[in-house]
C-alpha positions as CSV (number, residue, x, y, z in Angstrom):
1,M,28.7,-94.5,26.4
2,E,28.7,-91.2,25.6
3,E,29.1,-89.8,22.1
4,N,31.2,-86.9,20.1
5,V,28.3,-86.1,17.8
6,T,29.7,-82.7,15.8
7,T,27.7,-81.1,13.8
8,E,29.3,-79.0,10.4
9,I,27.8,-76.1,10.3
10,T,28.0,-74.2,6.1
11,T,28.4,-71.1,5.7
12,Q,28.4,-69.4,2.5
13,A,31.1,-66.8,2.6
14,N,29.6,-64.6,0.4
15,P,26.2,-65.4,0.5
16,P,23.5,-64.5,-2.8
17,L,22.0,-61.5,-3.4
18,S,19.2,-61.2,-5.8
19,A,19.2,-58.9,-8.1
20,E,15.7,-57.8,-7.1
21,A,17.7,-56.9,-3.3
22,L,20.3,-55.5,-5.0
23,N,18.2,-53.3,-6.9
24,F,16.2,-52.4,-3.2
25,L,19.5,-51.8,-2.1
26,N,20.6,-49.2,-4.7
27,I,17.8,-47.3,-4.2
28,A,17.9,-46.9,-1.0
29,A,21.4,-46.0,-1.8
30,K,20.1,-42.8,-4.0
31,W,17.3,-42.0,-0.9
32,A,20.2,-42.1,1.7
33,K,22.6,-40.1,-0.9
34,F,19.5,-37.2,-0.7
35,L,19.2,-37.2,2.7
36,A,22.7,-37.2,3.2
37,I,22.6,-33.9,1.2
38,V,20.1,-32.2,3.1
39,G,21.7,-33.0,5.9
40,F,24.9,-31.7,5.7
41,V,22.9,-28.5,3.7
42,L,20.8,-28.3,7.1
43,T,23.9,-29.0,10.0
44,A,25.7,-26.1,8.0
45,F,23.2,-23.7,8.5
46,M,23.1,-24.7,12.3
47,I,26.7,-23.7,12.5
48,I,25.9,-20.7,10.4
49,T,23.7,-19.7,12.1
50,G,25.9,-20.5,15.8
51,I,28.2,-18.6,14.8
52,T,26.0,-15.5,13.6
53,L,24.8,-15.5,17.3
54,A,27.7,-15.3,19.1
55,F,27.9,-12.2,17.0
56,I,23.9,-10.5,17.1
57,M,23.0,-11.5,20.4
58,K,25.0,-8.9,22.4
59,P,24.1,-6.3,20.2
60,L,20.6,-7.6,20.9
61,E,20.7,-7.8,24.5
62,T,20.4,-3.9,24.4
63,Q,18.2,-3.5,22.5
64,I,15.1,-6.6,23.7
65,P,15.4,-7.0,27.1
66,V,14.8,-10.4,27.4
67,F,17.7,-11.7,25.1
68,A,19.9,-10.1,28.2
69,E,18.4,-13.4,30.8
70,V,20.5,-15.6,28.6
71,P,24.3,-14.7,27.6
72,G,25.1,-14.7,24.2
73,F,26.9,-17.3,24.0
74,L,25.3,-20.3,25.4
75,V,22.7,-19.9,22.8
76,S,25.3,-20.3,19.7
77,L,27.3,-22.8,22.1
78,I,24.0,-24.7,22.2
79,Y,23.4,-24.6,18.0
80,L,27.2,-25.4,17.4
81,V,26.6,-28.6,20.0
82,V,23.6,-29.8,18.4
83,A,25.0,-29.6,15.1
84,V,28.1,-31.5,15.9
85,I,25.4,-34.1,16.9
86,S,23.2,-33.6,14.3
87,L,26.2,-34.4,12.0
88,L,27.3,-37.6,13.2
89,P,24.3,-39.9,11.5
90,V,24.9,-37.5,8.5
91,L,28.5,-39.5,8.3
92,F,26.6,-42.8,8.7
93,L,24.4,-42.0,6.2
94,N,26.2,-41.3,3.8
95,S,28.9,-43.3,4.4
96,F,25.9,-46.4,3.3
97,A,25.2,-44.3,0.6
98,N,28.5,-44.6,-1.2
99,N,29.0,-47.9,-0.2
100,V,26.4,-49.5,-2.1
101,P,26.9,-48.5,-5.3
102,R,30.6,-49.7,-5.4
103,A,29.6,-52.7,-3.6
104,I,27.4,-53.6,-6.9
105,K,29.7,-52.2,-9.1
106,R,32.7,-53.9,-8.3
107,N,30.6,-57.1,-7.0
108,D,32.9,-56.7,-3.7
109,S,31.5,-57.7,-0.6
110,A,33.8,-55.6,1.1
111,Y,31.8,-52.2,0.3
112,L,28.6,-54.3,1.5
113,T,30.0,-55.0,5.0
114,K,31.2,-51.0,5.5
115,A,27.6,-50.0,3.9
116,S,26.1,-52.6,6.1
117,K,28.2,-51.6,9.6
118,S,27.5,-48.1,8.8
119,L,23.7,-48.8,8.8
120,K,23.8,-50.3,11.6
121,N,25.6,-47.1,13.3
122,L,22.9,-45.0,12.3
123,F,20.5,-47.1,13.9
124,A,22.9,-47.1,16.6
125,V,23.3,-43.4,17.6
126,I,19.3,-42.7,16.0
127,G,18.9,-44.7,19.0
128,L,20.7,-43.4,22.0
129,L,19.4,-39.6,20.8
130,T,16.2,-41.4,20.8
131,I,16.4,-42.3,24.0
132,L,18.2,-39.0,25.2
133,A,15.9,-37.7,24.0
134,L,12.6,-39.4,26.0
135,V,15.2,-38.9,28.8
136,L,14.6,-35.3,28.5
137,Y,11.2,-35.2,27.8
138,F,11.0,-37.0,31.0
139,F,12.2,-34.5,33.6
140,A,11.7,-31.5,32.2
141,F,8.0,-33.2,32.5
142,L,8.7,-33.5,35.9
143,L,10.1,-30.1,35.8
144,I,6.8,-28.8,34.9
145,G,4.3,-30.6,37.1
146,G,6.6,-29.3,40.0
147,A,5.9,-26.2,39.1
148,A,2.7,-27.1,38.5
149,L,1.7,-28.6,41.6
150,M,3.8,-25.6,43.4
151,A,2.1,-23.4,41.9
152,F,-1.9,-24.7,43.4
């Protein structure tokens, strides 16, 4: 005979966070805010550089022959694409930095959930960008290795 055994799982709707944990989160949010501001400034510099390169590459192509080999719009486009890609993790970091103090001040788990989601998304984006960089490095080494083998 089979017995129906049910196990009750008790979950606490709002798990309590200690004062020390809240303090650590608050400190992490302050550092995240600092890093987000630096990220926004660096991204703005990259966008300005990309737009500036679009205008100054053409005159430089006539003066410096090496610059004529690579189209100026391509260099500008690469700068702008990298700037947009680097903006995504900064936005998630900024969202984390904004939601943690709100969660602590208002004792609201919804803001803490938003902050946790932003942090998860930040790590996911950085993980994907790391995988992309490793793949690009792998293909670059293959290309350089192939070129080195063909030189001999």
